mmCIF entry with sequence, helices, sheets and N, C-alpha, C, O atoms, coordinates in Angstrom:
data_MODEL
# 
_entry.id   MODEL 
# 
_entity.id                         1 
_entity.type                       polymer 
_entity.pdbx_number_of_molecules   1 
# 
_entity_poly.entity_id                      1 
_entity_poly.type                           'polypeptide(L)' 
_entity_poly.nstd_linkage                   no 
_entity_poly.nstd_monomer                   no 
_entity_poly.pdbx_seq_one_letter_code       MDIVEITKENGKVFSFLEGQGDFSVSFSRGSLFILK 
_entity_poly.pdbx_seq_one_letter_code_can   MDIVEITKENGKVFSFLEGQGDFSVSFSRGSLFILK 
_entity_poly.pdbx_strand_id                 A 
# 
loop_
_entity_poly_seq.entity_id 
_entity_poly_seq.num 
_entity_poly_seq.mon_id 
_entity_poly_seq.hetero 
1 1  MET n 
1 2  ASP n 
1 3  ILE n 
1 4  VAL n 
1 5  GLU n 
1 6  ILE n 
1 7  THR n 
1 8  LYS n 
1 9  GLU n 
1 10 ASN n 
1 11 GLY n 
1 12 LYS n 
1 13 VAL n 
1 14 PHE n 
1 15 SER n 
1 16 PHE n 
1 17 LEU n 
1 18 GLU n 
1 19 GLY n 
1 20 GLN n 
1 21 GLY n 
1 22 ASP n 
1 23 PHE n 
1 24 SER n 
1 25 VAL n 
1 26 SER n 
1 27 PHE n 
1 28 SER n 
1 29 ARG n 
1 30 GLY n 
1 31 SER n 
1 32 LEU n 
1 33 PHE n 
1 34 ILE n 
1 35 LEU n 
1 36 LYS n 
# 
_struct_asym.id          A 
_struct_asym.entity_id   1 
# 
loop_
_struct_sheet.id 
_struct_sheet.type 
_struct_sheet.number_strands 
_struct_sheet.details 
AA1 ? 2 ? 
AA2 ? 2 ? 
# 
loop_
_struct_sheet_order.sheet_id 
_struct_sheet_order.range_id_1 
_struct_sheet_order.range_id_2 
_struct_sheet_order.offset 
_struct_sheet_order.sense 
AA1 1 2 ? anti-parallel 
AA2 1 2 ? anti-parallel 
# 
loop_
_struct_sheet_range.sheet_id 
_struct_sheet_range.id 
_struct_sheet_range.beg_label_comp_id 
_struct_sheet_range.beg_label_asym_id 
_struct_sheet_range.beg_label_seq_id 
_struct_sheet_range.pdbx_beg_PDB_ins_code 
_struct_sheet_range.end_label_comp_id 
_struct_sheet_range.end_label_asym_id 
_struct_sheet_range.end_label_seq_id 
_struct_sheet_range.pdbx_end_PDB_ins_code 
_struct_sheet_range.beg_auth_comp_id 
_struct_sheet_range.beg_auth_asym_id 
_struct_sheet_range.beg_auth_seq_id 
_struct_sheet_range.end_auth_comp_id 
_struct_sheet_range.end_auth_asym_id 
_struct_sheet_range.end_auth_seq_id 
AA1 1 ILE A 3  ? THR A 7  ? ILE A 3  THR A 7  
AA1 2 VAL A 13 ? LEU A 17 ? VAL A 13 LEU A 17 
AA2 1 SER A 24 ? SER A 28 ? SER A 24 SER A 28 
AA2 2 SER A 31 ? LEU A 35 ? SER A 31 LEU A 35 
# 
loop_
_atom_site.group_PDB 
_atom_site.id 
_atom_site.type_symbol 
_atom_site.label_atom_id 
_atom_site.label_alt_id 
_atom_site.label_comp_id 
_atom_site.label_asym_id 
_atom_site.label_entity_id 
_atom_site.label_seq_id 
_atom_site.pdbx_PDB_ins_code 
_atom_site.Cartn_x 
_atom_site.Cartn_y 
_atom_site.Cartn_z 
_atom_site.occupancy 
_atom_site.B_iso_or_equiv 
_atom_site.pdbx_formal_charge 
_atom_site.auth_seq_id 
_atom_site.auth_comp_id 
_atom_site.auth_asym_id 
_atom_site.auth_atom_id 
_atom_site.pdbx_PDB_model_num 
ATOM 1   N N  . MET A 1 1  ? 13.109  -4.594 7.740  1.00 0.00 ? 1  MET A N  1 
ATOM 2   C CA . MET A 1 1  ? 11.960  -4.234 6.902  1.00 0.00 ? 1  MET A CA 1 
ATOM 3   C C  . MET A 1 1  ? 11.064  -3.259 7.646  1.00 0.00 ? 1  MET A C  1 
ATOM 4   O O  . MET A 1 1  ? 10.967  -3.289 8.873  1.00 0.00 ? 1  MET A O  1 
ATOM 5   N N  . ASP A 1 2  ? 10.421  -2.405 6.888  1.00 0.00 ? 2  ASP A N  1 
ATOM 6   C CA . ASP A 1 2  ? 9.510   -1.435 7.475  1.00 0.00 ? 2  ASP A CA 1 
ATOM 7   C C  . ASP A 1 2  ? 8.077   -1.869 7.236  1.00 0.00 ? 2  ASP A C  1 
ATOM 8   O O  . ASP A 1 2  ? 7.771   -2.519 6.236  1.00 0.00 ? 2  ASP A O  1 
ATOM 9   N N  . ILE A 1 3  ? 7.203   -1.505 8.159  1.00 0.00 ? 3  ILE A N  1 
ATOM 10  C CA . ILE A 1 3  ? 5.778   -1.761 7.977  1.00 0.00 ? 3  ILE A CA 1 
ATOM 11  C C  . ILE A 1 3  ? 5.148   -0.500 7.412  1.00 0.00 ? 3  ILE A C  1 
ATOM 12  O O  . ILE A 1 3  ? 5.248   0.578  7.999  1.00 0.00 ? 3  ILE A O  1 
ATOM 13  N N  . VAL A 1 4  ? 4.500   -0.646 6.269  1.00 0.00 ? 4  VAL A N  1 
ATOM 14  C CA . VAL A 1 4  ? 3.906   0.509  5.603  1.00 0.00 ? 4  VAL A CA 1 
ATOM 15  C C  . VAL A 1 4  ? 2.395   0.411  5.718  1.00 0.00 ? 4  VAL A C  1 
ATOM 16  O O  . VAL A 1 4  ? 1.817   -0.643 5.456  1.00 0.00 ? 4  VAL A O  1 
ATOM 17  N N  . GLU A 1 5  ? 1.760   1.496  6.105  1.00 0.00 ? 5  GLU A N  1 
ATOM 18  C CA . GLU A 1 5  ? 0.306   1.510  6.234  1.00 0.00 ? 5  GLU A CA 1 
ATOM 19  C C  . GLU A 1 5  ? -0.274  2.538  5.277  1.00 0.00 ? 5  GLU A C  1 
ATOM 20  O O  . GLU A 1 5  ? 0.205   3.669  5.192  1.00 0.00 ? 5  GLU A O  1 
ATOM 21  N N  . ILE A 1 6  ? -1.307  2.129  4.564  1.00 0.00 ? 6  ILE A N  1 
ATOM 22  C CA . ILE A 1 6  ? -1.987  3.044  3.657  1.00 0.00 ? 6  ILE A CA 1 
ATOM 23  C C  . ILE A 1 6  ? -3.435  3.167  4.107  1.00 0.00 ? 6  ILE A C  1 
ATOM 24  O O  . ILE A 1 6  ? -4.126  2.161  4.272  1.00 0.00 ? 6  ILE A O  1 
ATOM 25  N N  . THR A 1 7  ? -3.888  4.381  4.302  1.00 0.00 ? 7  THR A N  1 
ATOM 26  C CA . THR A 1 7  ? -5.253  4.590  4.757  1.00 0.00 ? 7  THR A CA 1 
ATOM 27  C C  . THR A 1 7  ? -6.104  5.157  3.629  1.00 0.00 ? 7  THR A C  1 
ATOM 28  O O  . THR A 1 7  ? -5.735  6.147  2.996  1.00 0.00 ? 7  THR A O  1 
ATOM 29  N N  . LYS A 1 8  ? -7.244  4.522  3.384  1.00 0.00 ? 8  LYS A N  1 
ATOM 30  C CA . LYS A 1 8  ? -8.165  5.037  2.376  1.00 0.00 ? 8  LYS A CA 1 
ATOM 31  C C  . LYS A 1 8  ? -9.140  6.007  3.018  1.00 0.00 ? 8  LYS A C  1 
ATOM 32  O O  . LYS A 1 8  ? -9.190  6.138  4.241  1.00 0.00 ? 8  LYS A O  1 
ATOM 33  N N  . GLU A 1 9  ? -9.912  6.685  2.184  1.00 0.00 ? 9  GLU A N  1 
ATOM 34  C CA . GLU A 1 9  ? -10.851 7.682  2.687  1.00 0.00 ? 9  GLU A CA 1 
ATOM 35  C C  . GLU A 1 9  ? -11.921 7.043  3.554  1.00 0.00 ? 9  GLU A C  1 
ATOM 36  O O  . GLU A 1 9  ? -12.435 7.684  4.471  1.00 0.00 ? 9  GLU A O  1 
ATOM 37  N N  . ASN A 1 10 ? -12.268 5.780  3.278  1.00 0.00 ? 10 ASN A N  1 
ATOM 38  C CA . ASN A 1 10 ? -13.332 5.140  4.038  1.00 0.00 ? 10 ASN A CA 1 
ATOM 39  C C  . ASN A 1 10 ? -12.843 4.622  5.386  1.00 0.00 ? 10 ASN A C  1 
ATOM 40  O O  . ASN A 1 10 ? -13.621 4.045  6.146  1.00 0.00 ? 10 ASN A O  1 
ATOM 41  N N  . GLY A 1 11 ? -11.547 4.822  5.694  1.00 0.00 ? 11 GLY A N  1 
ATOM 42  C CA . GLY A 1 11 ? -11.047 4.459  7.006  1.00 0.00 ? 11 GLY A CA 1 
ATOM 43  C C  . GLY A 1 11 ? -10.369 3.107  7.061  1.00 0.00 ? 11 GLY A C  1 
ATOM 44  O O  . GLY A 1 11 ? -9.777  2.762  8.083  1.00 0.00 ? 11 GLY A O  1 
ATOM 45  N N  . LYS A 1 12 ? -10.437 2.326  5.985  1.00 0.00 ? 12 LYS A N  1 
ATOM 46  C CA . LYS A 1 12 ? -9.767  1.032  6.001  1.00 0.00 ? 12 LYS A CA 1 
ATOM 47  C C  . LYS A 1 12 ? -8.258  1.237  5.911  1.00 0.00 ? 12 LYS A C  1 
ATOM 48  O O  . LYS A 1 12 ? -7.782  2.161  5.251  1.00 0.00 ? 12 LYS A O  1 
ATOM 49  N N  . VAL A 1 13 ? -7.517  0.365  6.581  1.00 0.00 ? 13 VAL A N  1 
ATOM 50  C CA . VAL A 1 13 ? -6.061  0.482  6.582  1.00 0.00 ? 13 VAL A CA 1 
ATOM 51  C C  . VAL A 1 13 ? -5.457  -0.783 5.984  1.00 0.00 ? 13 VAL A C  1 
ATOM 52  O O  . VAL A 1 13 ? -5.781  -1.897 6.396  1.00 0.00 ? 13 VAL A O  1 
ATOM 53  N N  . PHE A 1 14 ? -4.588  -0.597 5.020  1.00 0.00 ? 14 PHE A N  1 
ATOM 54  C CA . PHE A 1 14 ? -3.889  -1.723 4.420  1.00 0.00 ? 14 PHE A CA 1 
ATOM 55  C C  . PHE A 1 14 ? -2.461  -1.734 4.956  1.00 0.00 ? 14 PHE A C  1 
ATOM 56  O O  . PHE A 1 14 ? -1.765  -0.721 4.884  1.00 0.00 ? 14 PHE A O  1 
ATOM 57  N N  . SER A 1 15 ? -2.018  -2.874 5.495  1.00 0.00 ? 15 SER A N  1 
ATOM 58  C CA . SER A 1 15 ? -0.668  -2.981 6.024  1.00 0.00 ? 15 SER A CA 1 
ATOM 59  C C  . SER A 1 15 ? 0.080   -4.092 5.306  1.00 0.00 ? 15 SER A C  1 
ATOM 60  O O  . SER A 1 15 ? -0.497  -5.132 4.989  1.00 0.00 ? 15 SER A O  1 
ATOM 61  N N  . PHE A 1 16 ? 1.337   -3.878 5.055  1.00 0.00 ? 16 PHE A N  1 
ATOM 62  C CA . PHE A 1 16 ? 2.141   -4.915 4.432  1.00 0.00 ? 16 PHE A CA 1 
ATOM 63  C C  . PHE A 1 16 ? 3.603   -4.658 4.753  1.00 0.00 ? 16 PHE A C  1 
ATOM 64  O O  . PHE A 1 16 ? 3.987   -3.542 5.104  1.00 0.00 ? 16 PHE A O  1 
ATOM 65  N N  . LEU A 1 17 ? 4.420   -5.707 4.629  1.00 0.00 ? 17 LEU A N  1 
ATOM 66  C CA . LEU A 1 17 ? 5.841   -5.573 4.897  1.00 0.00 ? 17 LEU A CA 1 
ATOM 67  C C  . LEU A 1 17 ? 6.564   -5.176 3.626  1.00 0.00 ? 17 LEU A C  1 
ATOM 68  O O  . LEU A 1 17 ? 6.289   -5.697 2.545  1.00 0.00 ? 17 LEU A O  1 
ATOM 69  N N  . GLU A 1 18 ? 7.483   -4.255 3.771  1.00 0.00 ? 18 GLU A N  1 
ATOM 70  C CA . GLU A 1 18 ? 8.252   -3.789 2.621  1.00 0.00 ? 18 GLU A CA 1 
ATOM 71  C C  . GLU A 1 18 ? 9.279   -4.839 2.237  1.00 0.00 ? 18 GLU A C  1 
ATOM 72  O O  . GLU A 1 18 ? 10.079  -5.269 3.068  1.00 0.00 ? 18 GLU A O  1 
ATOM 73  N N  . GLY A 1 19 ? 9.254   -5.253 0.973  1.00 0.00 ? 19 GLY A N  1 
ATOM 74  C CA . GLY A 1 19 ? 10.222  -6.240 0.494  1.00 0.00 ? 19 GLY A CA 1 
ATOM 75  C C  . GLY A 1 19 ? 11.454  -5.556 -0.058 1.00 0.00 ? 19 GLY A C  1 
ATOM 76  O O  . GLY A 1 19 ? 11.649  -4.355 0.128  1.00 0.00 ? 19 GLY A O  1 
ATOM 77  N N  . GLN A 1 20 ? 12.279  -6.324 -0.732 1.00 0.00 ? 20 GLN A N  1 
ATOM 78  C CA . GLN A 1 20 ? 13.491  -5.760 -1.311 1.00 0.00 ? 20 GLN A CA 1 
ATOM 79  C C  . GLN A 1 20 ? 13.130  -4.917 -2.525 1.00 0.00 ? 20 GLN A C  1 
ATOM 80  O O  . GLN A 1 20 ? 12.190  -5.229 -3.256 1.00 0.00 ? 20 GLN A O  1 
ATOM 81  N N  . GLY A 1 21 ? 13.878  -3.858 -2.727 1.00 0.00 ? 21 GLY A N  1 
ATOM 82  C CA . GLY A 1 21 ? 13.647  -3.010 -3.892 1.00 0.00 ? 21 GLY A CA 1 
ATOM 83  C C  . GLY A 1 21 ? 12.634  -1.918 -3.611 1.00 0.00 ? 21 GLY A C  1 
ATOM 84  O O  . GLY A 1 21 ? 11.971  -1.911 -2.574 1.00 0.00 ? 21 GLY A O  1 
ATOM 85  N N  . ASP A 1 22 ? 12.531  -1.005 -4.547 1.00 0.00 ? 22 ASP A N  1 
ATOM 86  C CA . ASP A 1 22 ? 11.594  0.107  -4.414 1.00 0.00 ? 22 ASP A CA 1 
ATOM 87  C C  . ASP A 1 22 ? 10.224  -0.304 -4.919 1.00 0.00 ? 22 ASP A C  1 
ATOM 88  O O  . ASP A 1 22 ? 10.103  -1.211 -5.742 1.00 0.00 ? 22 ASP A O  1 
ATOM 89  N N  . PHE A 1 23 ? 9.201   0.360  -4.427 1.00 0.00 ? 23 PHE A N  1 
ATOM 90  C CA . PHE A 1 23 ? 7.855   0.076  -4.899 1.00 0.00 ? 23 PHE A CA 1 
ATOM 91  C C  . PHE A 1 23 ? 7.003   1.318  -4.742 1.00 0.00 ? 23 PHE A C  1 
ATOM 92  O O  . PHE A 1 23 ? 7.345   2.228  -3.987 1.00 0.00 ? 23 PHE A O  1 
ATOM 93  N N  . SER A 1 24 ? 5.895   1.351  -5.457 1.00 0.00 ? 24 SER A N  1 
ATOM 94  C CA . SER A 1 24 ? 4.971   2.469  -5.331 1.00 0.00 ? 24 SER A CA 1 
ATOM 95  C C  . SER A 1 24 ? 3.575   1.924  -5.096 1.00 0.00 ? 24 SER A C  1 
ATOM 96  O O  . SER A 1 24 ? 3.251   0.815  -5.522 1.00 0.00 ? 24 SER A O  1 
ATOM 97  N N  . VAL A 1 25 ? 2.758   2.699  -4.423 1.00 0.00 ? 25 VAL A N  1 
ATOM 98  C CA . VAL A 1 25 ? 1.408   2.264  -4.092 1.00 0.00 ? 25 VAL A CA 1 
ATOM 99  C C  . VAL A 1 25 ? 0.416   3.274  -4.644 1.00 0.00 ? 25 VAL A C  1 
ATOM 100 O O  . VAL A 1 25 ? 0.615   4.483  -4.519 1.00 0.00 ? 25 VAL A O  1 
ATOM 101 N N  . SER A 1 26 ? -0.645  2.780  -5.251 1.00 0.00 ? 26 SER A N  1 
ATOM 102 C CA . SER A 1 26 ? -1.658  3.690  -5.772 1.00 0.00 ? 26 SER A CA 1 
ATOM 103 C C  . SER A 1 26 ? -3.038  3.077  -5.620 1.00 0.00 ? 26 SER A C  1 
ATOM 104 O O  . SER A 1 26 ? -3.195  1.857  -5.657 1.00 0.00 ? 26 SER A O  1 
ATOM 105 N N  . PHE A 1 27 ? -4.035  3.932  -5.449 1.00 0.00 ? 27 PHE A N  1 
ATOM 106 C CA . PHE A 1 27 ? -5.418  3.483  -5.381 1.00 0.00 ? 27 PHE A CA 1 
ATOM 107 C C  . PHE A 1 27 ? -6.116  3.839  -6.686 1.00 0.00 ? 27 PHE A C  1 
ATOM 108 O O  . PHE A 1 27 ? -5.977  4.952  -7.193 1.00 0.00 ? 27 PHE A O  1 
ATOM 109 N N  . SER A 1 28 ? -6.866  2.888  -7.223 1.00 0.00 ? 28 SER A N  1 
ATOM 110 C CA . SER A 1 28 ? -7.598  3.158  -8.453 1.00 0.00 ? 28 SER A CA 1 
ATOM 111 C C  . SER A 1 28 ? -8.947  2.469  -8.399 1.00 0.00 ? 28 SER A C  1 
ATOM 112 O O  . SER A 1 28 ? -9.021  1.242  -8.343 1.00 0.00 ? 28 SER A O  1 
ATOM 113 N N  . ARG A 1 29 ? -9.997  3.241  -8.413 1.00 0.00 ? 29 ARG A N  1 
ATOM 114 C CA . ARG A 1 29 ? -11.357 2.704  -8.400 1.00 0.00 ? 29 ARG A CA 1 
ATOM 115 C C  . ARG A 1 29 ? -11.564 1.732  -7.239 1.00 0.00 ? 29 ARG A C  1 
ATOM 116 O O  . ARG A 1 29 ? -12.187 0.683  -7.404 1.00 0.00 ? 29 ARG A O  1 
ATOM 117 N N  . GLY A 1 30 ? -11.039 2.083  -6.068 1.00 0.00 ? 30 GLY A N  1 
ATOM 118 C CA . GLY A 1 30 ? -11.254 1.266  -4.882 1.00 0.00 ? 30 GLY A CA 1 
ATOM 119 C C  . GLY A 1 30 ? -10.337 0.076  -4.763 1.00 0.00 ? 30 GLY A C  1 
ATOM 120 O O  . GLY A 1 30 ? -10.500 -0.728 -3.845 1.00 0.00 ? 30 GLY A O  1 
ATOM 121 N N  . SER A 1 31 ? -9.368  -0.068 -5.667 1.00 0.00 ? 31 SER A N  1 
ATOM 122 C CA . SER A 1 31 ? -8.455  -1.197 -5.610 1.00 0.00 ? 31 SER A CA 1 
ATOM 123 C C  . SER A 1 31 ? -7.067  -0.721 -5.205 1.00 0.00 ? 31 SER A C  1 
ATOM 124 O O  . SER A 1 31 ? -6.656  0.393  -5.528 1.00 0.00 ? 31 SER A O  1 
ATOM 125 N N  . LEU A 1 32 ? -6.355  -1.588 -4.492 1.00 0.00 ? 32 LEU A N  1 
ATOM 126 C CA . LEU A 1 32 ? -5.003  -1.250 -4.049 1.00 0.00 ? 32 LEU A CA 1 
ATOM 127 C C  . LEU A 1 32 ? -3.993  -1.910 -4.973 1.00 0.00 ? 32 LEU A C  1 
ATOM 128 O O  . LEU A 1 32 ? -4.034  -3.120 -5.193 1.00 0.00 ? 32 LEU A O  1 
ATOM 129 N N  . PHE A 1 33 ? -3.087  -1.104 -5.513 1.00 0.00 ? 33 PHE A N  1 
ATOM 130 C CA . PHE A 1 33 ? -2.066  -1.628 -6.406 1.00 0.00 ? 33 PHE A CA 1 
ATOM 131 C C  . PHE A 1 33 ? -0.690  -1.396 -5.799 1.00 0.00 ? 33 PHE A C  1 
ATOM 132 O O  . PHE A 1 33 ? -0.359  -0.275 -5.412 1.00 0.00 ? 33 PHE A O  1 
ATOM 133 N N  . ILE A 1 34 ? 0.118   -2.461 -5.714 1.00 0.00 ? 34 ILE A N  1 
ATOM 134 C CA . ILE A 1 34 ? 1.500   -2.329 -5.263 1.00 0.00 ? 34 ILE A CA 1 
ATOM 135 C C  . ILE A 1 34 ? 2.393   -2.650 -6.452 1.00 0.00 ? 34 ILE A C  1 
ATOM 136 O O  . ILE A 1 34 ? 2.424   -3.785 -6.928 1.00 0.00 ? 34 ILE A O  1 
ATOM 137 N N  . LEU A 1 35 ? 3.116   -1.649 -6.925 1.00 0.00 ? 35 LEU A N  1 
ATOM 138 C CA . LEU A 1 35 ? 3.943   -1.818 -8.115 1.00 0.00 ? 35 LEU A CA 1 
ATOM 139 C C  . LEU A 1 35 ? 5.406   -1.900 -7.721 1.00 0.00 ? 35 LEU A C  1 
ATOM 140 O O  . LEU A 1 35 ? 5.915   -1.040 -7.003 1.00 0.00 ? 35 LEU A O  1 
ATOM 141 N N  . LYS A 1 36 ? 6.078   -2.939 -8.196 1.00 0.00 ? 36 LYS A N  1 
ATOM 142 C CA . LYS A 1 36 ? 7.504   -3.057 -7.912 1.00 0.00 ? 36 LYS A CA 1 
ATOM 143 C C  . LYS A 1 36 ? 8.288   -2.823 -9.181 1.00 0.00 ? 36 LYS A C  1 
ATOM 144 O O  . LYS A 1 36 ? 9.518   -2.877 -9.166 1.00 0.00 ? 36 LYS A O  1 
# 
């Protein structure tokens, strides 16, 4: 598994382990969405 890091403009870093299957990540109104 790979460790994926997403950095927001305010400097916060979100880290999570990649699970099985493809996924996409998006920021919307300050919220983090992980779509599988």
